[in-house]
N, C-alpha and C positions, 0 to 999 in steps of 0.2 A: 320584645324593644330590644333592638342591640345596644351595647354600653354606648358606643357612638352616637346612636339616635338621642339617647336618654342626655348625653354629655351636651349635645348640640341644642336640645329643648329646654336645657336646666337655666331656672333666671339668672341673671348676672348682675351685679351692682353696676352703678354708672361709672365708678372708678376705676373698672377693667377698662373700659372705652378712651378713658383720657389720653390725647396725644397733645405733644407738643413738637413743633418743628420752628428752628431760625433758618432764614434767608438773610444774605447781605445784597444790599441793593446794588447791583454793578451797571455801568453804563449802557449795554444792551437791555436792561431792564427798564430804562428810564427814556422820557420825551425830551426834546430839544433844550428843555429848562430844566433838565438833569432832576426832573421829579418822576417816581415810580409811575408807570403805565398801570392806569385802572384794570385793565385786560389781566394782566402779568398777576396784579392781587388776588383778582377772582380765579386765577388759576391757581395759583397757591392755597386761598381759601378751598376750593374745589377738593385738592391734594388732604390738606389737614382733616378736613371732613371726612372724607374717605377713609383715610385711616383708621378715625374713630369707629367709623360705621363698619368696617373691616375687624377691628379688634372685638367689636362687640358680638357680630354675627359670625364671625369663622366663615365667611363665604365672600365669595366674588361681589361687590357691589357697584353698580351703576346710579348715577347721578338723574334723578327724576325731574327736580324744581330745586330753584333757589328764590328765596324770598328777597324783597327789596336791600337793597344795598345802599348806605352813604360813605360817602369818603370825606372825613371829618376833618385830618390835618395832611398836608401834603409829606410825603415821605421822598427822602433826598438820596442820590446816590450816596455810597458809603455809609449809610445806617443799616442797623439792625432791624429786620422784622419778626415779631416772635407771634407764631399763631397756636393758639390753643382751642383744643375742642373736645366736644365728648358728646355722647347719645342722651338726648332728653326723655324721647318717648319711644316706644315700637309699637307698631300695627302687627298685622298679619305677617306681609313680606316688606314692610318697609320701616322706615324708622328716620325720626327727625334728629338732625345734630346741629348742635350751636356752636361757631366759631368766631373766638374773638380774637382782635388782631390789637397787637401794639406796635410801636414805633420804639426804639431803642435807641437812645443816642449816647453810645457808649463811653464817649469822652467826658460828658458831663454826669454818666450815671443817671438820667432821666429816662423815663417813658411816659408815653401819651398814646392813649384810645385813638386807634385809627380806624377800624370797622367792625360791625358785627353783622353774621350773617347765619340764617338759618337755612339748611338744604335739607331735602329729602332723598334718602337713597333707598335704593330696591336690592334685595340679596337675591344673586341669581346663581345657578350652578354654572358648570363649564359649557354645556348647551345655550345658554342666555333665560332658562328656564326660572321663574320665580321661586324661592326658596323660603319657607317659613323661618322668621327671627325670633331667637328666644328673648323672653320678657325682658324689661330692664329692671331694676329694682332703685328706687331713688331713695338714697339714704339721710342726706344732711337736707336742714330745711332748704337750701338754696337750690338742691336737686329738684326737691318735691314741688316747689314754687315753678321750676324752670318742665317740670313735666306737666303740671296742671297749665301752664301756658301755653303748652305743646298745642292740647286738644284744643284751645281755642283758635291757634295760627292755623290749623289743619280745617276747622270747620270755614274759615275765611279763604283758603286755598280752594276749598270745594267750590264754595260759593262763586269765588272770582273765574274758576275753570269754567263752571255752567254758564256763567255771563258770556265768555269770550267764546264758547261753542255757540251761542245764539248770537253772538254778532257776526261770527263768522259765515253761518250758515245762511 
């Protein structure tokens, strides 16, 4: 086995996937009430999740699914949006990534939880073929909890996918 192949399959700790991005809400990101568009936030969540998935897999990644999202508080033009992401669990060619979003009111130095989401990404090569993802190693109690919770969410996603296939056929 080549060194590159060994390096790619070597288990990696969650901390190597942690990503953070910050955006400022501009008028083009907002609706007529000066509140952040939900679609823009979803776009940023997808990007933040992809960064964590890419850092872990060291491959191209494509979004396969996003779980339910709630928008807990409005975000206004001029606010900072902080998105933190990390890989929760890895399967063969896919991985679940958690993204947590805060609004930062920089003038008052306060922040508030805006949304959380779980996304599934699939690692692919340049031709779009699936590639094997290295295992993830949870180290902290929180990482271990998220790792275990991811297995439960995956089972729910599988059942829901099967139910939708039945409804559509």
